[in-house]
C-alpha positions as CSV (number, residue, x, y, z in Angstrom):
1,M,12.9,-1.3,-10.0
2,S,10.8,-0.2,-7.1
3,S,10.2,3.5,-7.0
4,Y,9.8,3.4,-3.3
5,K,13.1,1.6,-2.7
6,R,15.3,2.8,-5.5
7,D,13.7,6.1,-6.6
8,N,15.2,5.7,-10.1
9,F,13.5,6.3,-13.5
10,Y,14.7,6.5,-17.1
11,I,13.1,8.7,-19.9
12,E,14.3,8.6,-23.5
13,V,13.4,11.5,-25.8
14,D,14.8,11.8,-29.3
15,N,17.6,9.3,-28.6
16,E,18.7,11.2,-25.5
17,L,18.5,9.2,-22.3
18,L,17.5,11.0,-19.0
19,S,17.9,9.4,-15.6
20,F,16.1,10.7,-12.6
21,Y,17.1,9.5,-9.1
22,R,17.1,10.5,-5.5
23,V,20.1,10.7,-3.1
24,N,19.8,12.1,0.4
25,Q,16.6,14.0,-0.1
26,K,18.0,15.6,-3.4
27,L,16.6,14.8,-6.8
28,Y,19.2,14.5,-9.5
29,M,19.0,14.3,-13.3
30,S,21.6,12.7,-15.6
31,R,21.8,12.9,-19.4
32,Y,23.3,10.2,-21.6
33,L,24.0,10.1,-25.3
34,E,25.0,6.8,-26.8
35,N,25.7,5.4,-23.3
36,N,28.0,8.3,-22.5
37,L,27.3,10.6,-19.5
38,I,27.1,14.3,-20.7
39,D,25.6,16.0,-17.7
40,E,24.5,15.4,-14.1
41,K,23.0,17.9,-11.7
42,A,20.7,18.3,-8.7
43,I,17.4,19.8,-9.7
44,L,15.4,19.7,-6.5
45,S,15.9,19.5,-2.7
46,E,13.6,18.4,0.1
47,C,12.6,15.2,-1.8
48,S,11.8,12.3,0.5
49,C,10.6,10.0,-2.3
50,L,10.6,10.0,-6.1
51,N,7.3,8.4,-6.9
52,T,7.2,8.4,-10.7
53,V,8.3,10.2,-13.9
54,I,5.7,10.6,-16.7
55,L,6.4,11.2,-20.4
56,T,3.3,12.6,-22.1
57,N,2.3,12.3,-25.8
58,N,3.5,15.9,-26.2
59,N,7.0,14.9,-24.9
60,I,6.4,16.8,-21.7
61,I,8.2,15.3,-18.7
62,S,6.5,15.5,-15.3
63,V,8.1,14.4,-12.1
64,I,5.9,13.5,-9.1
65,I,7.6,13.4,-5.7
66,T,6.7,13.3,-2.0
67,N,8.3,16.2,-0.2
68,T,9.6,16.3,3.3
69,N,6.2,17.6,4.5
70,G,4.5,14.4,3.2
71,E,2.8,16.2,0.3
72,L,2.5,14.7,-3.2
73,V,3.9,17.4,-5.6
74,L,4.0,17.4,-9.4
75,Y,6.8,19.3,-11.3
76,N,7.1,19.9,-15.0
77,I,10.5,20.0,-16.7
78,L,11.4,22.3,-19.6
79,K,14.9,22.6,-21.0
80,Y,16.2,20.4,-18.2
81,E,14.9,22.7,-15.5
82,L,11.9,22.5,-13.2
83,V,9.5,25.2,-14.4
84,S,6.2,24.7,-12.4
85,S,4.8,22.8,-9.4
86,I,1.5,22.0,-7.9
87,I,0.6,20.2,-4.7
88,L,-1.7,17.3,-5.5
89,T,-2.6,15.7,-2.1
90,K,-1.3,14.5,1.2
91,V,0.4,11.1,1.4
92,S,-0.7,8.8,4.2
93,Q,2.1,7.4,6.5
94,S,0.7,3.8,5.9
95,T,1.3,4.1,2.1
96,K,4.2,1.8,1.1
97,Y,4.4,2.1,-2.7
98,I,2.9,4.6,-5.2
99,D,2.7,4.5,-9.0
100,I,0.9,7.2,-11.0
101,V,0.0,7.4,-14.7
102,S,-1.7,10.1,-16.7
103,I,-4.6,9.6,-19.1
104,N,-6.9,12.3,-20.5
105,N,-5.7,15.1,-18.1
106,C,-6.4,12.9,-15.1
107,L,-3.9,11.2,-12.8
108,Y,-4.6,7.6,-11.9
109,I,-3.0,6.8,-8.6
110,F,-2.2,3.3,-7.5
111,Y,-0.8,2.6,-4.0
112,I,-0.4,-0.1,-1.4
113,N,-1.4,0.1,2.3
114,E,-0.5,-2.5,4.8
115,N,-3.0,-3.6,7.5
116,N,-2.5,-6.7,9.8
117,N,0.4,-7.9,7.6
118,T,-1.8,-7.8,4.5
119,N,-0.9,-5.6,1.5
120,T,-3.9,-4.2,-0.3
121,L,-3.8,-2.4,-3.7
122,Y,-5.8,0.8,-3.8
123,F,-6.9,3.0,-6.7
124,R,-7.9,6.7,-6.9
125,I,-8.4,9.3,-9.6
126,L,-7.3,12.9,-9.4
127,N,-9.0,15.0,-12.0
128,N,-7.8,18.3,-13.5
129,N,-9.7,20.2,-10.8
130,L,-7.6,18.4,-8.1
131,I,-10.7,16.6,-6.9
132,L,-9.6,13.2,-5.5
133,S,-12.0,10.2,-5.8
134,P,-12.6,7.9,-2.8
135,P,-10.1,5.1,-2.4
136,L,-11.1,1.8,-4.1
137,A,-9.6,-1.5,-2.8
138,L,-8.8,-3.7,-5.8
139,D,-7.2,-6.8,-4.3
140,N,-4.8,-8.2,-1.7
141,I,-1.5,-8.7,-3.5
142,E,1.9,-10.3,-2.9
143,Y,4.6,-7.8,-2.0
144,K,7.7,-10.0,-1.6
145,N,9.6,-8.9,-4.7
146,E,10.7,-5.4,-5.6
147,L,7.8,-4.7,-7.9
148,P,4.3,-5.3,-6.4
149,F,2.3,-4.3,-9.5
150,I,2.8,-3.1,-13.1
151,V,0.6,-0.4,-14.6
152,N,0.4,-0.6,-18.4
153,I,-1.2,1.9,-20.9
154,Q,-1.9,0.9,-24.5
155,N,-4.2,3.1,-26.7
156,Y,-5.5,4.8,-23.6
157,E,-6.5,1.5,-22.1
158,L,-5.4,1.0,-18.5
159,T,-4.3,-2.4,-17.2
160,V,-2.8,-3.3,-13.8
161,C,-1.0,-6.6,-13.4
162,Y,0.0,-8.1,-10.1
163,I,0.5,-11.4,-8.2
164,K,-2.5,-12.3,-6.0
165,N,-1.8,-13.0,-2.4
166,S,-2.5,-16.7,-2.5
167,Y,-1.0,-20.2,-2.9
168,P,-0.2,-21.0,-5.6
169,N,1.0,-17.6,-6.8
170,L,-1.6,-16.3,-9.3
171,L,-0.4,-13.9,-11.9
172,G,-3.1,-11.9,-13.6
173,Y,-4.5,-8.5,-14.4
174,R,-7.5,-6.2,-14.3
175,K,-8.7,-3.8,-17.0
176,F,-10.2,-0.4,-16.4
177,N,-13.4,0.7,-18.2
178,Q,-13.1,4.4,-18.8
179,R,-16.8,4.8,-19.7
180,K,-18.1,3.0,-16.7
181,T,-15.3,4.1,-14.4
182,S,-15.0,0.5,-13.1
183,W,-12.5,-2.4,-13.0
184,S,-13.0,-5.8,-14.5
185,N,-12.6,-9.0,-12.4
186,F,-9.2,-10.6,-11.9
187,N,-8.1,-12.3,-15.2
188,L,-5.8,-15.2,-14.5
189,L,-2.7,-15.4,-16.8
190,D,-0.6,-18.1,-15.1
191,S,0.2,-19.7,-11.8
192,S,3.3,-21.0,-10.0
193,Y,3.7,-23.1,-6.9
194,Y,7.2,-21.6,-6.5
195,P,8.3,-18.0,-5.6
196,I,8.1,-15.5,-8.5
197,V,11.1,-13.2,-8.3
198,D,10.5,-11.0,-11.3
199,Y,7.8,-10.5,-14.0
200,C,7.0,-8.3,-17.0
201,I,3.7,-7.7,-18.8
202,M,2.9,-5.8,-22.0
203,T,-0.2,-5.2,-24.1
204,Y,0.2,-4.9,-27.8
205,K,-2.9,-4.6,-30.1
206,N,-5.2,-7.4,-29.0
207,T,-2.4,-9.5,-27.4
208,L,-1.1,-9.5,-23.9
209,I,2.5,-10.8,-23.5
210,Y,4.0,-11.7,-20.1
211,S,7.0,-13.4,-18.7
212,F,8.2,-14.3,-15.2
213,I,11.1,-15.9,-13.4
214,F,10.6,-18.4,-10.6
215,Y,12.7,-20.6,-8.4
216,K,12.5,-24.4,-8.4
217,Q,15.0,-26.6,-6.6
218,Q,17.6,-23.9,-6.5
219,K,17.2,-23.2,-10.2
220,R,15.5,-20.4,-12.0
221,Y,13.0,-20.8,-14.9
222,I,11.5,-18.3,-17.3
223,Q,7.9,-18.8,-18.1
224,L,6.5,-17.1,-21.2
225,G,2.9,-16.5,-22.3
226,L,0.8,-14.8,-25.0
227,S,-2.8,-14.2,-24.2
228,S,-5.2,-13.4,-27.1
229,G,-8.8,-13.5,-25.8
230,A,-9.5,-16.7,-24.0
231,E,-6.5,-18.5,-25.6
232,I,-3.2,-18.4,-23.8
233,K,-0.1,-20.0,-25.3
234,R,2.7,-20.7,-22.8
235,N,6.4,-21.8,-23.1
236,L,8.9,-22.7,-20.4
237,I,12.6,-21.8,-21.0
238,Q,15.0,-24.6,-20.2
239,S,16.2,-24.3,-16.7
240,T,19.7,-23.2,-15.8
241,N,21.5,-22.2,-12.7
242,N,22.8,-18.9,-14.1
243,I,19.6,-17.1,-15.2
244,A,19.7,-13.7,-13.6
245,Q,17.0,-12.3,-11.5
246,Y,15.7,-9.8,-14.1
247,N,14.1,-10.1,-17.5
248,N,12.5,-7.7,-19.9
249,L,10.0,-7.7,-22.8
250,I,10.4,-5.3,-25.7
251,I,8.5,-4.6,-28.9
252,L,10.1,-3.0,-31.9
253,S,8.3,-0.8,-34.5
254,K,8.1,-3.8,-36.9
255,D,5.8,-5.8,-34.7
256,L,8.6,-7.9,-33.4
257,I,8.6,-9.1,-29.8
258,F,11.8,-9.9,-28.0
259,L,12.8,-11.2,-24.5
260,T,16.0,-10.0,-22.9
261,Y,17.7,-11.7,-20.0
262,V,21.1,-12.5,-18.6
263,D,22.3,-16.1,-18.6
264,G,25.6,-16.5,-16.8
265,C,27.9,-13.8,-18.3
266,V,25.9,-13.5,-21.5
267,L,23.1,-11.1,-22.3
268,K,20.6,-13.0,-24.5
269,I,18.0,-11.5,-26.8
270,N,15.4,-14.0,-28.1
271,Q,12.6,-13.4,-30.6
272,I,9.1,-14.6,-29.5
273,N,6.8,-15.8,-32.2
274,A,3.0,-16.1,-32.2
275,S,3.1,-19.5,-30.5
276,S,5.2,-18.1,-27.6
277,K,8.2,-20.1,-29.0
278,M,11.6,-18.5,-28.8
279,Q,14.4,-18.1,-31.3
280,P,17.9,-16.8,-30.3
281,V,18.8,-13.8,-32.3
282,C,21.7,-12.1,-30.3
283,E,24.1,-13.0,-27.5
284,I,26.4,-10.4,-26.0
285,P,29.2,-11.5,-23.7
286,L,29.5,-9.6,-20.4
287,P,32.6,-10.7,-18.5
288,N,32.8,-10.2,-14.8
289,I,29.3,-8.8,-14.1
290,N,29.2,-6.6,-11.0
291,R,25.6,-5.4,-10.9
292,I,22.3,-5.8,-12.7
293,N,19.5,-3.3,-12.1
294,K,16.1,-2.9,-13.6
295,Y,14.3,0.4,-13.7
296,P,11.1,1.9,-15.1
297,Y,11.5,3.3,-18.6
298,Q,9.5,5.4,-21.1
299,S,10.4,6.7,-24.5
300,N,9.1,8.3,-27.7
301,T,11.2,6.1,-29.9
302,N,10.4,3.0,-32.0
303,I,10.9,0.8,-28.9
304,T,8.0,-0.2,-26.6
305,T,9.0,-1.5,-23.2
306,S,8.3,-0.7,-19.5
307,F,11.8,-1.3,-18.1
308,I,15.4,-0.8,-18.8
309,L,18.3,-3.1,-17.7
310,E,21.4,-1.4,-16.4
311,I,24.4,-3.9,-16.3
312,A,27.8,-3.1,-14.9
313,F,30.7,-5.3,-15.9
314,Q,34.5,-4.9,-15.7
315,N,34.9,-1.1,-16.1
316,E,32.0,-0.7,-18.4
317,S,28.2,-0.5,-18.2
318,I,25.4,-0.8,-20.7
319,K,21.8,0.3,-20.7
320,T,19.2,-1.5,-22.8
321,D,17.8,1.7,-24.3
322,N,16.7,2.4,-27.9
323,A,20.3,2.9,-29.1
324,F,21.3,-0.4,-27.7
325,Y,18.5,-2.4,-29.4
326,N,19.0,-0.5,-32.7
327,K,22.7,-1.4,-32.6
328,H,22.2,-5.1,-32.0
329,L,18.8,-5.8,-33.7
330,N,18.7,-3.7,-36.9
331,K,20.4,-6.2,-39.2
332,I,18.4,-9.1,-37.6
333,T,15.0,-7.3,-38.1
334,E,15.9,-6.5,-41.7
335,L,16.6,-10.1,-42.4
336,I,13.4,-11.2,-40.6
337,C,11.2,-8.7,-42.3
338,E,12.9,-9.3,-45.8
339,P,13.4,-13.1,-46.2
340,S,13.4,-12.7,-50.0
341,K,17.1,-11.7,-49.8
342,L,18.0,-15.1,-48.3
343,N,15.8,-16.9,-50.8
344,T,17.5,-15.1,-53.7
345,T,21.0,-16.0,-52.5
346,S,20.2,-19.7,-52.0
347,T,18.5,-19.9,-55.5
348,E,21.5,-18.4,-57.3
349,S,23.9,-20.8,-55.6
350,A,21.7,-23.8,-56.5
351,L,21.6,-22.7,-60.2
352,N,25.4,-22.4,-60.3
353,S,25.9,-25.8,-58.8
354,S,23.4,-27.5,-61.1
355,S,24.9,-26.1,-64.3
356,Q,28.1,-28.1,-63.6
357,N,26.3,-31.5,-63.8
358,N,25.5,-33.3,-67.1
359,H,22.1,-34.1,-68.3
360,L,22.0,-37.8,-67.5
361,S,23.0,-37.4,-63.9
362,I,20.3,-34.7,-63.6
363,V,17.6,-37.1,-64.8
364,E,18.8,-39.9,-62.5
365,D,18.9,-37.5,-59.6
366,K,15.4,-36.3,-60.4
367,V,14.0,-39.8,-60.4
368,H,15.8,-40.6,-57.1
369,E,14.7,-37.4,-55.6
370,S,11.1,-37.9,-56.7
371,N,11.0,-41.3,-54.9
372,I,12.5,-39.7,-51.8
373,V,10.0,-36.9,-52.0
374,L,7.1,-39.3,-52.2
375,E,8.4,-41.2,-49.3
376,L,9.0,-38.0,-47.3
377,N,5.6,-36.7,-48.2
378,S,4.0,-39.9,-46.9
379,R,6.0,-39.6,-43.7
380,L,5.2,-35.9,-43.6
381,R,1.5,-36.6,-43.8
382,V,1.8,-39.1,-40.9
383,Y,3.8,-36.6,-38.9
384,E,1.3,-33.9,-39.7
385,E,-1.5,-36.1,-38.5
386,K,0.4,-36.8,-35.3
387,I,1.2,-33.1,-34.9
388,K,-2.5,-32.3,-35.4
389,T,-3.4,-34.9,-32.8
390,L,-0.7,-33.5,-30.5
391,S,-2.0,-30.0,-31.1
392,K,-5.5,-31.0,-30.3
393,N,-4.3,-32.7,-27.2
394,N,-2.3,-29.7,-26.2
395,M,-5.3,-27.5,-26.8
396,K,-7.4,-29.7,-24.7
397,I,-4.7,-29.8,-22.0
398,D,-4.5,-26.0,-22.2
399,E,-8.3,-25.8,-21.9
400,E,-8.2,-28.1,-18.9
401,K,-5.4,-26.1,-17.4
402,N,-7.3,-22.9,-17.9
403,K,-10.4,-24.4,-16.4
404,L,-8.3,-25.7,-13.5
405,R,-6.7,-22.3,-13.1
406,S,-10.2,-20.6,-13.2
407,S,-11.3,-23.2,-10.6
408,I,-8.3,-22.4,-8.5
409,T,-9.0,-18.7,-8.8
410,S,-12.7,-19.1,-7.9
411,L,-11.7,-21.4,-5.0
412,H,-9.1,-19.0,-3.9
413,E,-11.7,-16.2,-4.0
414,E,-14.1,-18.3,-2.0
415,I,-11.3,-19.2,0.4
416,S,-10.3,-15.6,0.7
417,K,-14.0,-14.6,1.4
418,K,-14.2,-17.4,4.0
419,H,-10.8,-16.4,5.4
420,N,-12.0,-12.8,5.6
421,R,-15.2,-14.0,7.2
422,I,-13.2,-16.2,9.7
423,T,-11.0,-13.3,10.4
424,A,-14.0,-11.1,11.1
425,L,-15.5,-13.8,13.3
426,E,-12.2,-14.3,15.1
427,K,-12.0,-10.5,15.6
428,A,-15.6,-10.5,16.9
429,L,-14.9,-13.5,19.1
430,S,-11.8,-11.9,20.4
431,E,-13.8,-8.7,21.2
432,K,-16.5,-10.8,22.9
433,Q,-13.9,-12.7,24.8
434,N,-12.3,-9.4,25.9
435,L,-15.8,-8.2,26.8
436,V,-16.5,-11.4,28.8
437,S,-13.1,-11.0,30.5
438,S,-14.0,-7.4,31.4
439,Y,-17.4,-8.6,32.7
440,E,-15.7,-11.4,34.7
441,S,-13.3,-8.8,36.3
442,K,-16.3,-6.6,37.0
443,I,-18.2,-9.5,38.6
444,K,-15.2,-10.3,40.7
445,E,-15.0,-6.7,41.8
446,L,-18.7,-6.8,42.6
447,M,-18.3,-10.1,44.6
448,D,-15.4,-8.6,46.5
449,Y,-17.5,-5.5,47.1
450,M,-20.4,-7.6,48.4
451,K,-18.0,-9.4,50.7
452,D,-16.9,-6.1,52.0
453,L,-20.6,-5.1,52.4
454,Q,-21.3,-8.3,54.3
455,L,-18.4,-7.6,56.7
456,N,-19.6,-4.0,57.0
457,E,-23.1,-5.3,57.7
458,N,-21.8,-7.6,60.5
459,E,-19.9,-4.7,62.0
460,L,-23.0,-2.6,61.6
461,E,-25.1,-5.2,63.5
462,K,-22.5,-5.1,66.3
463,N,-22.6,-1.4,66.3
464,Q,-26.4,-1.4,66.2
465,E,-26.5,-2.6,69.8
466,E,-24.1,0.0,70.9
467,F,-26.1,2.5,68.9
468,S,-29.3,1.4,70.7
469,K,-27.6,1.8,74.1
470,L,-26.3,5.2,73.0
471,K,-29.7,6.1,71.8
472,T,-31.2,5.1,75.2
473,L,-28.6,7.1,77.0
474,L,-29.3,10.0,74.6
475,S,-33.0,9.8,75.3
476,E,-32.3,9.8,79.0
477,S,-30.0,12.6,78.7
478,D,-32.6,14.4,76.7
479,I,-35.1,13.9,79.5
480,V,-32.6,15.2,82.0
481,K,-31.8,18.0,79.7
482,N,-35.5,18.9,79.4
483,N,-35.8,18.8,83.1
484,Y,-32.8,21.1,83.4
485,I,-34.4,23.3,80.8
486,N,-37.7,23.5,82.6
487,E,-35.9,24.2,85.9
488,S,-33.8,26.8,84.2
489,K,-37.0,28.4,82.8
490,E,-38.6,28.4,86.3
491,L,-35.4,29.8,87.7
492,K,-35.4,32.5,85.0
493,L,-39.0,33.3,85.8
494,H,-38.1,33.4,89.5
495,V,-35.1,35.6,88.7
496,N,-37.3,37.9,86.7
497,S,-39.8,38.2,89.5
498,L,-37.0,38.9,91.9
499,E,-35.7,41.5,89.6
500,L,-39.1,43.1,89.5
501,I,-39.2,43.0,93.3
502,L,-35.7,44.4,93.4
503,D,-36.6,47.1,91.0
504,K,-39.6,48.0,93.2
505,K,-37.5,48.0,96.3
506,T,-34.9,50.0,94.6
507,D,-37.6,52.6,93.6
508,E,-38.9,52.6,97.2
509,I,-35.3,53.0,98.6
510,T,-34.8,55.9,96.1
511,T,-38.1,57.5,97.3
512,L,-37.1,57.0,100.9
513,K,-33.7,58.5,100.3
514,K,-35.3,61.5,98.7
515,Q,-37.8,61.9,101.6
516,L,-34.9,61.4,104.1
517,A,-32.9,64.1,102.4
518,Y,-35.9,66.4,102.4
519,Y,-36.6,65.9,106.0
520,E,-32.9,66.3,106.9
521,E,-32.8,69.6,105.0
522,K,-36.0,70.6,106.7
523,N,-34.6,69.7,110.1
524,K,-31.5,71.8,109.4
525,D,-33.6,74.8,108.6
526,S,-35.7,74.5,111.7
527,F,-32.5,74.1,113.8
528,I,-31.0,77.2,112.5
529,K,-34.1,79.2,113.1
530,K,-34.3,77.9,116.7
531,L,-30.7,78.9,117.1
532,F,-31.2,82.5,116.0
533,K,-34.3,82.8,118.2
534,S,-32.5,81.8,121.3
535,G,-29.7,84.3,120.7
536,N,-32.1,87.3,120.8
């Protein structure tokens, strides 16, 4: 029943039943004719999720899947083959369930996102230019059973039905205003203090019909309801241990409403009248039931319903499609719609029996019957008054129940708002507590740092004395250094002066050497001359 879990949809076109389902990332299509399988084949690979299958007014079948790349893709089917595809958008990883319907060349996308263990129903519109509207959160819903919400279209009017996330369980719906592009408030249909395991909803003309199954003391009950304006007529089916988990509502072309469900090993079909009362019309034995499944269903036949039941028993299986209901309900609908046949038969039998009596007995019988009729009429008037009183009381009780349900809804909304406010405050408080904790840790770090600084300051004070001594020594050494520098300067000056004297002396020595050499040379010449003179 859940496209996210089971990936299975049924489409019936011209009495041929088509089944679309996913197995191991492959999309398959099966064809059935009068409950017999005539073809089965894989039509697509790389399919991670089959989201929905749409049957348009032109009998065009469209399949919308999520591929292995996380893209939402639409395929059209022609002659049992995929003929075209278009990528619609990207699917978020937090999306748990998707349902898509088509109205006026637009796709209306419903999906669920989970945040902090809360499932929220969102809505978006994808127009024919592939422009996606911003996400709109409709409500927090219950997502314990397989079907979190049901989208219904009747005369281009869009309705979404769901169970509100509350206690008690509140079953209701919202209507979409096409002109204003807005949703109505939550309209309450019914409530239950016990878990709802399955539900159906249908809109027909100005009436909304719903049914749901709930547990109570290890038994299952079916609750019915017809809503027409502000008036809701309800009926509770007698409890039994053997009512199956699934039920389904159907409407035939002759404005007849039926409820289908399995009780033990019997498939029961009951007609629902305008007062939500039920009349059994058909019981089909199903020995040794192995499996019962409920899947989304669309058709262009004379049957109006949102789901199909698939029941496997012994070595057989049945599907509650158009052929099934035509087989079992045609004669019944003819009798219901043409009660004159029954009246004619009963009138003829009465005439034949009366012709056998004599005239006297007829007169006596008529007198006796007239007395009985008078007495019965008087009793009938009393009963009618009692019934009117009971009806008025029931109407008052229903009004009180509706007021009580409305009060419960308003209280629940207030509680939800307060809960959301408390959650926001708790979140803010938690953030502030985290901030305070971070500040406390920072303060502790600062205190530790200050302690370290104090210790460093004490050490610094101890070192200050040594520093002063060192500074004194340094100043003394500076004085000594300066003295040495001055002395070295004086020595440099003295050395420079000595160097100058040395240079002068060196020059003098050089001059003297030159003079000495001159005189020596001169003495040599004079000696030679004297020597030559003495030889003569």
